[in-house]
N, C-alpha and C positions, 0 to 999 in steps of 0.2 A: 082247859082242864085245871081244876082247882087242886092245889098240892095237898089239901086236907083229905082228898079222896084217895090219895096214894096209900098203898098198903105196906110198902117197905118200911119196917120198923126203924131201920138205920136213918131214913130220911126224917122221920118224926123225932128221933133222938137229936139229930143235928139242928133242925129248925126250932125245936122246943116251942116256946109260946109265940113264935113268929114275929118278935119285935125286931124291926129293921129289915125284914124280908118282904119283898114285893115282886109280883110278876111284872117283867119288863118286856117279854117277848113270848109269844105263844102261837101255835099254828098246827097245821096238819102236814105230816111228812109226805103225803102223796103230792103236795104242791111245792114243798120245799125240802128236798132230800137232806137227810141228816149229815151226809158227807159235806154238803155245801155249808150247812150250819156250823159244823165243827171247824171247817176251814176259816170261816168268817170270824168265829170266836178266837181262834188261834192267832190269826193275823192281826186282829184288833187288840189282842192281849186283854181280853175281857175277863171279868171275874164274876162268878155266880154259880148257882146250882141248877144244872140241866136235868129235868125230869122227863122221861119218855115212857109212854104207855102204848104198847102195840095192840093189846086187847085186855080184857079184864084180868087175865092170868099172867101177863108179861109186862114187867116194869123194870126200868133201869134208871140209874141216877149217876151223874158225874159232877164232881166238884171241880171247878175250873178257876185257877188263880193266875191272873196275868197271862192267860192263854195256855197254861200248863195244867194238865189233869193231875190232881193231887189225891183223888179218892174216887172210888166207884163202888156201886152196889147193884145187884141184879136179883130178880126173883127166880132166875134160872140157876140151879145148883151147878151146872156145867160151866158157869162163868165166875170163878172165884177171884180172878185177878183183873186189874184195870185193863190189861191187854185183851182179855177174853170178853169183858163187857163192851169195849169199843168194837170188837169184831161182831158181837151180837147186834149192836146198834147199826152197823153198816149193812148187815144182812136184812134189815127191816125194809119193807116196801111201803109201809103205811103205819099210821099211828098218830098220836097226838103228842106235842111237846110243850113244855113251859120252861122258861128260863127265869129263875128267881134271882134278883139282885140281893146281895147280902153284905153285911159288914165283913170285910176281908178276914178279920180275926175270927169270925164264926165258922169259917171253912177250914178243913184240915190243911195245915201248912206243910212245907217241905219242898224239896226240889221239884218233885212231880215229873211227869213225863210230858214231852212235847205233844200237844194235841195233833199237830201236823204229822209227826213221825208215827203216832199211833194210827192215824187215819190211813197213811200210806201203807203201813204194815197190814192193816185190816183189809185194804183193797187187794193187796198182794195175796193174802190168804184166801180171799174170796175168789180171785182169779185161779189160784191153784186148785181150789175145791171144785170149780165149775169147768176147768179145762178138760177137753176130751182126753181120755186115756188111750195110749197106743194099744192096739189089739195084740194079744199074745195067744199063742196056741200052736198046734202042730203046723209045721211049714210044709 
């Protein structure tokens, strides 16, 4: 997946003329789940811009600096925060991803959130969402 085909304006603002940015890892999420990818990036303390497209209308991006997520964007208006974007990513069962290496200074800086903690929180939320609810009603 070529980052130039991404429609999230925030991605184009960040990447700009693409000097110093290059794809270093890409693939299909049906063969390499996003939870595994995030775990690897967190443990290896990698830096880059992760772009994910589930379909033509669903795109998400994460800036990762030294294994911490410092910025996120989503085409889904229900995902305004980094935590929500990560949850949206964990819920995906397929799609394409590209990891762009970038000059660290080109990515949003700050303390960021631990990718591992966000991943675990997202998995917990998914478990709660899919857990069977106890039946209630007249006894």
